N, C-alpha and C positions, 0 to 999 in steps of 0.2 A: 817504093814497093818492095816488100820482103816476101820471098817465096820460101815457105817452110813445108817440108815433107814429113811424113810420119812412118815409123815402124813400131811394132809393139805386139804384145801377147794377145792372142785371141781368146784365151781361156781364163779371163779374169773372174774372180768370184763375184757374186751379186753384191757383197758388202764392199768390194773394191771399186765398183763402178762410180758411186758418188765421189769417192776420194780422188780417183783419176780424173773425173770430169772437172772437179774444182781445181786440181793442179794444172790441167790443160788450159782452163780459162785464165788462170794466173800467168802461165807461161806466154800465152798469146796476147795478153792485155797490152804490152808495150808496142805491139805491131798493128793495132786496130786501124790505124790511118791508111794503110795500104797493104793489106795482107792477102796473099795467095796461099792457099793450103793445097797440098798434093797428097792424095791418099788412094789406096786400093780399096777402101771401104769394106774390108773384111769385118766380120763380127768382132766385137771387142774394141781394142785400142784404136784401130783405123777408123771405125765408124764414130767412136766418141770424139776423136780429133776432128773429123769432118763436121760433125754437129757443132763443135766449139768454134770452128772457123766461121761457119754460117752465123752462129749467134753473135760473133764478134763483128759481123758485117763484112767479112772477107769473101773473096772469090774462091770457089772450090774447083779443083781439077781432079778428075777421077781417072785412075789408070787401072784398066781391067786386063789381067794377065793373059787371057785367051778368049777365043771366040765362044767356047762352050762353058766359060766360067759360071755364068748365071744359072744355066741349067744343071750343071754337074756339081757345083761346089757351094752354092748358096742354099742353105737349109731353110725349111719353112719358117723356123722361128726368127730368121734374120731377113727373109725376103721383103717384107714391107719396108724395113729400114733401108735395105740396099736399094730398092726401087725408088724410094723417096729421095735418097741422096743422089742417085743418078739424075733424076729429074731436076734437082736443085743445082746441079753442077753447071758451071759456065762452059766447061770443056770436058768431054769424055774421050779418052784415048783407049781404044781396044787394040791390044797388041796382036800381031798376025799369027800367033800360035793357035793351032787348031784345038789343042788339048791343054787343060790346066794340069801342069806337072812342074817338077823342080826347075826345069829350064825356063818355063814361062814365068815362074815366080822370081827367079833370079833376074830375068830380063825386066820384069816390072820394077824390081828394086833398083836396077840400074837407071831406068827412066826417072824414078823418083829422085835419085841422087843427081842426075844430070840437070834437073830443073831446079834443084834446091839451093838456096843460100845457107840454110840451116836444116838440121834433122832433129825432130823430136822423137825420142825413143822411150816408149812406155815399156820399161825393161827392168827385170829383177837383177840384172847384172851378171847372171850366170853365163859361162862361156858357150860357144857354139856346140851344137849336138853332133856336127859332122854330116848332117843331112843336106845342108846348103839351103839358102833362101830364107832362113829364119831371122829373127830379130837380132840376135848377137852377130850373125854374119853381116847383116846390113850395117850395123854400127861399125864393125871393123872395116867394111868397104868405105863407109863415109869418112872415117878417120884417115884411111890410106889416101883418099882423094882430097883431103884437106877441108872437108865439109864439117863445120862445127856441129857438135852433138849436145843437145840438152836432154839429159836423162831424167825421166819422171818415174819415180817409184815411191809414192807416199807411204808414210808409216801406216801399217795396217793393211797395205795392199797384198794380195795373194793370188796365186793361180789355182784353178781347180785341180783336184787330184793330188 
């Protein structure tokens, strides 16, 4: 059984979604016999990864950063996907933070890495912004902890803005 966690950009362009989806399927394919995927199921990379895990026949573990995350942070255009993935999960871990903030996100990333044998990073490779809790921060934390990182950024992938 291999446990793979995900970190990645939320703001993928529409054209990037099928590219990332295909790259995730390819990355997960060698692990389909006993795959556990761990994701915070945020919009973008996290949800695409969770869907790829389920499509590969794996078990999904969802980590929700705070008690108010669904109400405060899940926008209407992502609510249906978020709710569907929560229902499909074998395990849902809601962290004890009352409010979704940097501390809650950093704690969620720590839980991902504690559970992971590997980390998949849907990441453009740019350095951390200094805000904490972002994709680059999680990659650095994984490398420091000795968790192998598989970076996914297919040719043609881009972020909005």
